[in-house]
TIMINU-457247 format. One line per 10 residues: number of its first residue (from 1); for each residue z, x, y of N, C-alpha, C. Coordinates in Angstrom, 2 decimals. Layout:
N
NUM> Z,X,Y,Z,X,Y,Z,X,Y; ...
// end
This chain:
267
1> 124.07,151.47,133.69,123.93,150.40,133.22,123.43,148.96,134.35; 122.50,148.60,133.98,122.29,147.44,134.13,123.20,145.81,135.00; 123.20,145.58,135.40,124.36,143.96,136.16,123.18,142.78,136.21; 122.92,141.66,135.63,122.19,140.27,135.78,122.98,139.40,136.40; 122.45,139.04,136.76,123.62,137.99,137.70,122.57,136.27,137.66; 122.59,135.26,137.70,121.73,134.21,138.13,121.32,133.77,139.39; 120.25,134.26,140.04,120.11,134.08,141.12,120.49,132.54,141.31; 120.80,131.26,140.42,121.04,129.63,140.80,121.75,130.02,141.48; 123.14,130.82,140.66,124.27,130.70,141.00,125.05,130.88,142.92; 125.21,130.04,143.63,125.43,131.02,144.86,126.57,132.01,144.67
11> 126.61,133.00,145.43,127.17,133.91,145.92,129.17,133.84,145.46; 129.30,133.02,145.75,130.85,132.23,146.24,131.26,131.73,144.86; 130.58,131.14,144.13,130.43,130.76,141.97,130.85,131.50,141.87; 129.29,133.01,141.94,129.75,133.64,140.69,130.66,134.00,140.26; 130.95,134.23,138.44,131.64,134.86,138.60,132.26,136.64,139.03; 133.07,137.32,138.72,132.88,138.77,139.06,133.42,139.07,137.72; 132.45,140.10,137.44,132.20,141.73,136.57,133.49,142.70,136.63; 134.24,141.68,135.71,135.17,142.37,134.43,134.99,144.01,134.31; 135.96,145.15,135.10,135.10,146.12,135.10,134.86,146.81,133.78; 136.86,146.06,132.96,136.92,146.67,131.10,136.15,146.41,130.64
21> 135.52,145.00,130.52,134.70,144.36,129.54,133.27,144.47,129.34; 132.53,145.12,130.97,131.83,145.35,131.03,131.90,146.99,131.00; 132.30,147.61,130.91,132.36,148.82,130.31,132.60,149.14,129.16; 132.70,148.30,128.09,132.77,147.95,126.69,132.00,148.10,125.89; 131.06,148.64,126.22,129.44,149.01,125.70,128.94,149.58,124.27; 129.75,150.44,124.30,130.44,150.78,122.46,130.53,149.12,121.53; 131.94,149.05,121.72,132.94,148.04,121.20,131.20,146.97,121.09; 130.89,146.53,122.23,129.90,145.55,122.14,128.51,145.97,120.78; 127.92,146.65,121.13,126.78,147.70,119.99,127.67,147.76,118.62; 129.31,148.34,118.69,129.34,148.20,116.92,129.65,146.69,116.28
31> 129.64,145.67,116.93,129.84,144.32,116.84,128.23,143.75,116.33; 127.52,144.43,117.37,126.27,143.78,116.97,125.49,144.79,116.00; 126.04,146.13,115.53,125.30,146.45,114.34,125.69,146.26,113.08; 127.20,145.54,112.90,128.06,144.48,112.14,126.86,143.28,111.55; 126.50,142.67,113.04,125.97,141.64,112.60,124.35,141.71,111.73; 124.21,142.45,112.17,122.72,142.93,112.57,122.30,144.04,111.06; 123.22,144.89,111.15,122.79,146.77,110.66,122.58,147.78,111.27; 122.94,149.00,110.93,122.90,149.68,111.54,120.98,150.24,111.75; 120.61,150.97,113.17,119.12,150.68,113.20,118.25,149.36,113.06; 119.07,147.81,113.96,118.55,147.06,114.14,118.85,146.79,115.47
41> 119.60,147.52,116.22,120.11,147.33,117.44,119.90,149.02,118.81; 118.67,148.59,119.35,118.37,149.54,119.94,119.38,149.88,121.46; 118.41,149.75,122.68,118.81,150.14,123.43,119.82,149.34,124.43; 120.62,149.51,125.15,121.89,148.47,126.04,120.55,148.57,127.32; 120.43,146.44,127.75,120.43,146.49,128.10,120.33,145.47,129.22; 121.97,145.34,128.94,122.21,144.95,130.77,124.26,144.25,130.78; 124.19,143.52,131.22,125.08,142.96,131.45,125.48,141.76,132.14; 126.10,140.42,131.71,125.93,139.81,132.60,127.31,139.26,132.65; 128.03,138.66,133.81,128.84,138.32,133.95,129.13,136.35,133.76; 129.71,135.92,132.18,129.93,135.11,132.08,130.71,134.57,132.53
51> 132.00,134.18,132.91,133.70,134.36,133.17,134.56,134.81,134.23; 135.26,134.36,133.56,136.89,135.17,134.53,136.74,136.03,133.34; 137.12,137.87,133.35,136.67,138.56,132.19,136.24,138.33,130.79; 135.33,138.01,131.73,133.92,137.60,130.67,132.86,138.30,130.72; 131.73,138.66,129.48,130.96,139.19,129.71,129.64,138.99,128.32; 128.20,139.67,129.06,127.86,139.49,128.04,127.09,140.90,128.07; 126.79,141.27,127.08,126.24,142.40,127.05,124.63,142.33,125.80; 123.78,143.04,126.11,122.73,143.09,125.44,122.51,144.15,125.36; 121.46,144.50,123.60,121.35,145.04,123.30,119.35,144.52,123.21; 118.69,145.61,122.71,117.29,145.36,122.42,117.37,145.61,120.80
61> 116.14,144.17,120.32,116.25,144.81,118.76,115.19,145.13,118.23; 115.76,146.12,117.08,114.56,146.73,116.66,114.03,146.78,115.29; 114.68,144.96,114.93,113.68,145.06,113.70,112.72,144.44,113.73; 111.68,145.07,112.96,110.09,144.73,113.13,109.56,143.26,113.25; 110.56,142.14,112.38,110.49,140.93,112.31,110.36,139.64,113.52; 111.30,140.81,114.61,112.26,139.95,115.78,112.09,140.60,116.40; 110.44,141.30,116.50,109.98,141.48,118.35,109.82,140.59,119.55; 110.45,140.51,120.52,110.17,140.03,121.58,112.46,139.11,121.96; 112.48,140.15,120.89,114.46,138.96,121.27,115.70,140.03,120.88; 116.56,139.99,121.47,117.66,140.62,122.05,119.01,140.51,121.49
71> 119.42,141.05,120.95,121.02,140.99,120.77,121.69,140.76,122.49; 122.96,139.56,121.80,123.30,139.24,122.76,125.72,139.22,122.44; 126.33,140.42,123.22,127.80,140.29,122.53,128.26,139.74,123.34; 129.61,138.47,123.65,130.13,138.02,124.71,131.27,138.60,124.30; 131.51,139.81,125.32,133.64,140.68,124.73,134.09,139.77,126.43; 135.43,139.54,126.28,136.87,139.03,126.82,137.57,139.12,127.30; 138.14,139.84,127.75,139.72,140.73,127.79,141.02,139.14,128.70; 142.13,139.25,127.80,143.09,138.13,127.96,143.60,138.82,128.97; 144.24,138.41,130.38,144.79,138.48,131.32,146.01,140.00,131.23; 146.19,140.86,131.58,147.43,141.54,131.69,147.39,142.87,131.00
81> 145.59,142.44,129.67,145.17,142.95,128.81,144.56,144.66,128.99; 144.10,144.91,128.52,143.55,146.80,128.84,142.46,146.83,128.17; 142.23,146.18,127.28,141.34,145.80,126.54,140.39,144.70,125.94; 138.96,145.21,125.98,138.70,143.51,125.49,138.35,143.61,123.96; 137.87,142.22,123.85,137.67,141.41,122.32,136.58,141.75,122.20; 135.80,141.25,120.71,134.64,141.14,120.63,134.46,139.45,120.23; 133.92,137.87,121.29,133.77,136.97,121.38,132.46,136.13,120.17; 131.66,136.75,121.06,130.78,136.18,119.91,129.67,137.05,119.66; 128.92,137.21,118.96,127.08,138.02,118.32,126.13,137.21,118.40; 125.34,137.48,118.98,124.69,136.59,118.95,123.27,136.72,118.98
91> 121.42,137.27,118.08,120.78,136.79,118.48,119.53,136.27,118.83; 119.38,136.48,120.48,118.66,135.32,120.95,116.97,136.08,121.49; 116.22,134.67,121.28,114.86,135.22,122.31,114.57,135.41,123.83; 114.17,136.30,123.96,113.29,136.05,125.16,112.14,136.09,125.59; 111.48,135.63,126.73,110.16,134.67,126.42,109.08,135.16,126.10; 109.27,136.09,125.90,108.04,136.95,124.91,108.31,136.90,123.25; 109.59,135.99,122.82,109.11,136.51,121.59,109.09,135.39,121.33; 108.78,136.21,119.58,107.44,135.57,118.26,108.74,133.98,118.07; 108.58,132.83,118.30,109.10,131.96,117.64,108.70,131.42,117.00; 108.67,130.42,115.70,108.55,129.88,114.92,107.91,127.90,115.45
101> 107.67,126.79,115.35,106.77,125.55,115.81,108.19,124.93,116.16; 107.97,124.39,116.86,108.60,123.55,117.15,109.13,122.30,116.39; 110.25,121.92,115.71,110.78,121.26,114.36,110.20,119.49,114.77; 109.74,119.12,114.02,109.48,117.53,114.08,109.74,116.50,112.44; 110.12,115.39,113.10,110.88,114.61,111.60,110.32,114.56,110.49; 109.81,114.43,109.56,108.91,113.58,108.48,107.70,112.97,109.52; 108.75,111.34,109.77,107.70,110.23,109.74,106.69,110.82,110.69; 106.81,111.91,112.62,105.82,112.57,113.09,105.41,113.14,111.83; 105.50,114.38,110.83,104.76,115.52,110.32,103.57,114.92,109.78; 104.08,114.00,109.24,102.95,113.17,108.28,101.13,112.84,109.00
111> 100.44,112.94,107.89,99.40,113.19,108.39,98.75,111.88,107.22; 97.07,112.13,107.93,96.85,110.61,107.28,95.74,111.65,106.00; 96.26,111.13,104.93,95.54,111.70,103.34,96.84,112.74,103.15; 98.15,112.05,103.25,98.93,112.82,102.63,100.07,112.08,101.96; 99.80,110.83,102.11,100.19,110.15,100.68,99.20,110.42,99.16; 99.55,110.90,98.78,98.73,111.64,97.05,98.92,110.69,96.17; 99.28,110.25,94.79,99.21,109.95,94.14,101.45,110.12,93.74; 101.60,109.44,93.43,103.01,109.71,93.27,104.36,109.25,94.07; 102.97,109.71,95.44,103.70,109.88,96.81,104.38,108.48,97.56; 105.65,107.98,97.63,106.31,106.60,98.20,106.05,106.86,99.24
121> 105.66,106.64,101.03,105.44,106.82,101.70,106.43,104.90,102.64; 107.61,104.97,102.26,108.38,103.65,102.97,107.19,103.28,104.60; 107.68,102.29,104.52,107.22,101.20,106.21,108.29,100.98,106.74; 108.38,101.15,108.73,109.55,101.51,109.37,109.41,100.08,109.36; 110.02,99.04,109.82,110.99,98.28,110.10,110.15,97.08,111.01; 110.17,98.20,112.36,109.75,98.35,113.21,108.18,98.73,113.16; 107.36,98.68,112.53,106.66,99.10,112.74,105.60,98.74,114.14; 105.23,98.89,114.95,103.63,97.86,115.38,103.18,97.87,115.03; 102.26,98.45,114.28,100.82,98.10,113.67,100.88,96.42,112.24; 102.27,96.30,112.19,102.29,94.94,111.41,102.96,94.06,112.49
131> 103.21,93.27,111.83,103.98,91.82,113.25,104.25,90.60,110.97; 104.89,89.96,111.50,105.74,88.70,110.89,104.21,88.08,110.67; 103.91,87.82,108.73,102.83,86.76,108.29,102.76,85.36,108.20; 104.32,85.28,107.62,104.35,83.51,106.62,104.73,83.01,108.11; 105.21,83.20,108.73,105.16,82.25,110.71,104.29,82.57,111.83; 103.60,83.79,112.17,102.56,83.56,112.50,103.64,83.79,113.95; 104.47,84.82,113.73,105.72,84.05,115.17,106.30,85.48,115.10; 106.65,86.02,116.80,107.73,86.84,116.65,109.21,86.68,115.64; 109.57,84.61,115.61,110.81,84.95,115.32,110.87,84.82,113.46; 110.03,85.50,113.20,109.96,85.28,111.58,111.26,86.23,111.03
141> 110.96,86.94,112.35,112.29,88.11,111.82,114.01,88.28,112.09; 114.37,88.12,111.35,115.84,87.16,111.96,117.10,88.58,110.82; 117.49,88.98,111.96,118.78,89.45,112.15,119.57,89.47,110.57; 119.47,88.49,110.36,121.08,88.45,109.05,120.16,88.49,108.53; 120.51,89.08,107.40,120.17,90.22,105.89,120.03,89.17,105.23; 121.17,88.01,105.17,121.67,87.20,104.26,120.11,86.07,104.43; 120.52,85.59,105.60,119.16,84.78,105.28,117.91,85.47,105.74; 117.89,86.28,105.99,116.37,86.52,106.31,115.79,86.97,104.18; 116.49,86.95,102.93,116.99,86.78,101.82,116.76,85.89,101.25; 116.35,85.05,101.94,116.63,83.35,101.73,114.89,82.96,102.11
151> 115.08,83.40,103.23,113.79,83.31,104.00,112.69,83.68,102.96; 112.28,85.25,101.99,111.55,85.66,101.62,111.65,85.30,100.06; 112.89,84.99,99.50,112.26,84.04,98.39,111.72,82.07,98.17; 111.95,82.19,99.89,111.17,80.53,99.40,109.67,80.65,100.10; 109.74,81.92,100.99,107.90,82.55,101.48,107.44,82.43,99.54; 107.78,83.30,98.74,107.32,84.20,97.58,107.04,82.94,97.06; 108.12,81.81,96.56,108.00,80.48,95.62,106.91,79.61,96.24; 107.00,79.55,97.88,106.11,78.67,97.94,104.82,78.91,97.94; 104.24,80.11,98.03,103.26,81.10,98.40,102.52,81.27,99.60; 103.36,81.28,100.74,103.25,81.28,102.04,102.44,82.37,102.22
161> 102.46,83.16,101.63,101.69,84.54,101.70,101.99,85.86,102.04; 101.67,86.89,103.34,102.83,88.31,103.28,103.57,88.20,104.02; 104.71,88.92,103.74,105.95,88.89,105.24,105.49,88.93,106.37; 104.38,90.29,105.60,104.22,91.26,106.71,102.59,91.45,106.77; 102.13,91.22,108.49,100.37,91.53,108.84,100.51,92.37,109.52; 98.61,92.38,110.02,98.02,93.47,110.74,98.04,92.90,112.09; 98.62,93.78,112.91,99.34,93.61,114.17,97.93,93.86,115.27; 97.87,93.03,116.37,96.48,93.56,117.57,96.90,94.58,117.60; 97.84,95.83,117.59,98.40,96.91,117.83,97.22,97.88,116.53; 98.10,97.37,115.65,97.28,98.43,113.91,95.89,97.96,114.24
171> 95.36,96.68,114.09,94.16,96.41,114.46,93.37,97.15,115.26; 93.62,97.38,116.66,92.64,97.96,117.85,93.03,99.85,116.91; 94.19,99.98,117.26,94.33,101.76,116.11,93.54,101.71,115.14; 93.31,100.40,114.22,92.32,101.27,112.91,90.82,101.31,114.13; 90.15,100.58,114.15,89.10,100.45,114.96,88.67,101.59,115.66; 89.67,103.16,116.83,89.93,103.19,117.02,90.21,104.76,116.15; 89.82,105.14,115.80,90.36,105.83,114.32,89.11,106.21,113.21; 88.43,104.64,113.59,87.30,104.79,112.03,86.00,104.54,113.14; 85.78,104.43,114.36,85.38,104.95,114.79,84.90,106.55,115.70; 85.66,106.95,115.57,86.06,107.86,115.63,85.63,108.76,114.95
181> 85.72,108.66,113.71,86.25,109.06,112.03,84.39,109.07,111.27; 83.78,109.49,110.86,82.72,109.81,109.79,82.15,109.04,109.83; 82.73,107.95,110.24,82.03,106.12,109.44,81.73,105.67,111.04; 81.99,106.11,111.99,81.79,105.86,113.21,80.28,106.59,113.98; 79.48,105.71,114.25,77.98,106.26,115.42,78.03,107.09,115.33; 79.59,108.58,115.97,78.61,109.80,116.47,78.63,110.74,115.26; 77.58,111.16,114.53,77.83,111.59,113.40,76.12,112.18,112.82; 75.63,113.47,112.62,74.95,113.77,112.74,74.02,112.79,111.26; 74.44,111.43,110.27,73.78,111.29,109.48,73.19,109.90,110.38; 74.42,109.12,110.84,73.94,108.44,112.36,72.58,108.47,112.78
191> 72.81,110.06,113.55,71.12,110.29,113.82,70.09,110.81,113.86; 70.38,110.68,112.71,69.00,110.81,111.39,68.19,109.91,110.63; 69.23,109.27,110.53,69.30,107.68,110.42,68.05,106.73,110.10; 67.37,106.51,109.59,66.28,105.53,110.06,66.58,104.13,110.09; 67.07,103.29,110.31,68.49,102.76,110.59,69.26,102.49,110.55; 70.12,101.26,111.71,71.51,101.13,111.66,72.66,100.40,109.93; 73.35,100.58,109.64,74.05,99.66,109.08,73.94,97.90,109.39; 73.87,97.74,110.56,73.67,96.50,111.07,72.61,95.62,110.33; 71.82,96.51,110.04,70.55,95.55,109.44,69.52,96.37,108.27; 70.82,96.45,107.48,70.74,97.39,106.30,71.31,96.10,104.89
201> 70.71,95.77,104.15,70.81,94.67,103.32,72.25,95.25,102.02; 72.36,96.76,102.37,73.77,96.75,101.61,74.92,96.51,102.30; 74.77,96.45,103.03,75.74,96.17,104.58,76.25,94.96,104.73; 77.79,94.81,103.93,78.90,93.64,103.66,79.45,93.73,104.66; 79.92,92.79,105.31,80.50,92.21,106.83,82.32,92.41,106.35; 82.81,93.12,106.67,84.55,92.28,106.85,84.58,91.21,107.08; 85.54,90.78,106.53,86.08,89.00,107.30,86.93,89.31,108.08; 87.31,88.90,109.48,88.30,88.54,110.54,87.98,88.90,112.00; 88.42,89.32,112.55,88.23,90.07,114.26,87.55,91.51,113.65; 88.24,92.57,112.82,87.06,94.02,111.92,85.99,93.31,111.62
211> 85.14,92.28,111.07,84.09,91.94,110.77,83.02,92.12,111.58; 83.47,92.17,112.96,82.60,92.44,114.01,82.09,93.86,114.51; 83.37,94.86,114.10,81.74,95.86,113.73,82.22,96.86,112.82; 82.53,96.66,111.72,82.88,96.88,110.94,82.56,95.95,109.46; 82.24,96.78,107.78,81.84,96.12,107.06,82.34,96.81,106.15; 81.50,97.05,104.42,81.74,97.75,103.52,80.02,98.84,103.46; 79.81,99.30,102.70,78.25,100.32,102.70,78.91,99.69,100.97; 77.27,99.69,100.05,77.69,98.86,98.06,76.39,99.81,98.10; 75.89,100.84,98.75,74.52,101.52,98.28,74.61,102.79,96.98; 74.82,102.66,96.10,75.53,103.52,95.56,74.70,104.93,95.61
221> 73.94,105.21,96.04,73.36,106.16,97.03,73.69,106.82,98.39; 74.62,106.21,99.20,74.53,106.85,99.75,76.02,107.13,100.38; 76.14,108.19,100.76,77.15,109.45,101.20,79.13,108.32,101.63; 78.62,107.23,101.80,79.47,105.86,102.09,79.72,104.85,101.42; 79.18,104.98,100.15,79.19,104.53,99.40,81.36,103.95,99.17; 81.43,101.99,98.90,82.51,101.55,98.54,83.73,101.93,100.23; 83.10,102.62,101.13,83.64,103.23,102.10,83.39,102.11,103.56; 84.40,102.25,104.54,83.88,101.62,106.09,82.86,101.94,106.30; 82.17,101.35,107.07,81.47,101.68,108.20,81.22,101.21,109.52; 80.50,101.77,110.50,80.75,100.48,111.92,79.11,99.82,111.75
231> 78.64,98.71,112.06,77.63,98.86,112.40,76.82,99.00,112.59; 76.56,100.27,113.63,75.94,100.91,114.38,76.03,102.43,114.15; 76.40,102.79,112.62,76.58,104.04,111.75,74.95,103.31,111.03; 74.76,104.80,110.28,73.12,104.99,109.66,73.42,106.25,108.47; 72.69,105.84,107.58,72.30,106.94,106.67,70.57,106.97,106.51; 70.15,107.92,105.33,69.27,108.33,104.70,69.11,106.74,104.24; 70.11,106.38,103.34,70.21,105.04,102.24,69.53,103.20,102.85; 68.97,103.51,103.93,69.46,102.11,104.30,68.31,101.32,103.16; 68.79,100.10,103.38,67.13,99.48,102.08,66.32,98.65,103.21; 65.55,99.50,104.03,64.56,98.49,105.08,63.68,99.87,105.28
241> 64.09,101.04,104.52,63.25,102.76,104.17,62.57,102.24,102.18; 61.31,101.64,102.30,60.87,101.34,101.18,59.29,102.79,100.22; 59.19,102.25,99.53,58.42,103.85,98.72,57.24,102.64,99.18; 56.15,103.34,99.32,54.62,102.24,99.77,54.00,102.24,98.38; 54.51,102.92,97.16,53.40,101.81,96.24,55.13,102.36,94.80; 55.13,101.56,94.54,55.72,101.53,93.17,55.52,102.66,92.33; 56.04,103.15,91.26,55.34,104.08,90.36,54.99,103.99,88.77; 54.05,104.05,88.57,52.85,103.63,87.46,53.94,103.23,86.35; 53.79,101.76,85.66,54.27,101.92,84.57,53.91,102.13,83.28; 54.72,103.31,82.67,54.32,103.57,81.35,53.60,102.52,80.27
251> 52.68,102.85,79.66,52.03,101.92,78.41,53.22,101.14,77.53; 52.79,100.87,76.58,53.81,99.92,75.68,53.79,101.64,74.48; 55.21,102.03,73.14,54.36,103.10,73.02,53.97,102.59,71.83; 53.19,103.65,71.00,52.10,103.69,70.01,53.11,103.89,68.68; 53.43,102.86,67.41,54.18,103.57,66.52,52.86,103.83,65.35; 53.50,104.83,64.69,52.73,104.83,63.44,53.62,104.80,62.04; 53.14,103.85,61.46,54.47,104.17,59.92,52.87,104.20,59.13; 54.63,104.61,58.34,53.90,105.40,56.75,54.28,104.99,55.70; 53.59,104.74,53.93,54.92,104.62,53.23,53.80,105.45,52.17; 56.06,105.32,51.45,55.81,106.29,50.54,55.32,105.92,48.98
261> 55.16,103.55,49.15,54.98,103.61,48.59,53.81,103.83,46.90; 52.55,104.99,47.39,51.68,105.39,46.60,52.38,106.71,46.74; 53.08,107.42,46.44,53.68,108.77,46.29,54.17,109.34,47.24; 54.60,111.11,47.26,55.16,111.23,48.12,54.07,111.75,49.75; 55.51,111.88,50.72,54.27,111.79,51.45,54.25,113.64,51.58; 54.50,114.75,50.77,53.99,116.18,50.91,53.58,116.87,49.74; 52.21,115.59,48.98,51.48,115.65,47.77,50.26,116.05,48.78
// end
């Protein structure tokens, strides 16, 4: 039997291993088999003193789905008692155990493109990408729900605009995301393009600060049609690429008419 103690715990403070609890290997094994089922508990790996008359027995797990895990059975003994009793049975991972990925809340797990038809994604009240829009300052956010409701009603009646608009943080995040994506300059389409969107007749600039770097493509033949692209993006549908000569125009069609006044066509 192996006995484990923590190297970080000073010797003077380490709990003394209770021999009665340490000898209760079969009691601990039976408890683990009750919890995990027969055939799921392997060899005894050791015992650890947890406190006064409290120890934990460790057993290997033989379940194929829990490789690297071990059973921990804590037993305890009351003062002057001659037998130990089972206190807790758990299955614990070791350093080599196969673990599930760390759980993330939904708000952090959502990714671009996850909002599909029928899905509603609420916007947090403190979303840093937005700021109050109808006053142009931070004072528009009122902590009194009743007063805020009245303010929203007045804003809607007067038609002063949106309650929240894009903040500098939201704008900067969009700029970085668009430049790093397929609409930016770092891609094979731009490298092989005959010119940039800046000089293309199909390029329509956005309004506001974003218009300095981005616009929309209106070329039906371009893969970026109806999408936001950067001014230094490019594709093969640039407006300056003009055919050397136009296609020859077809002559007007010649129509032959036949009359049935003089008899049948099949006579």
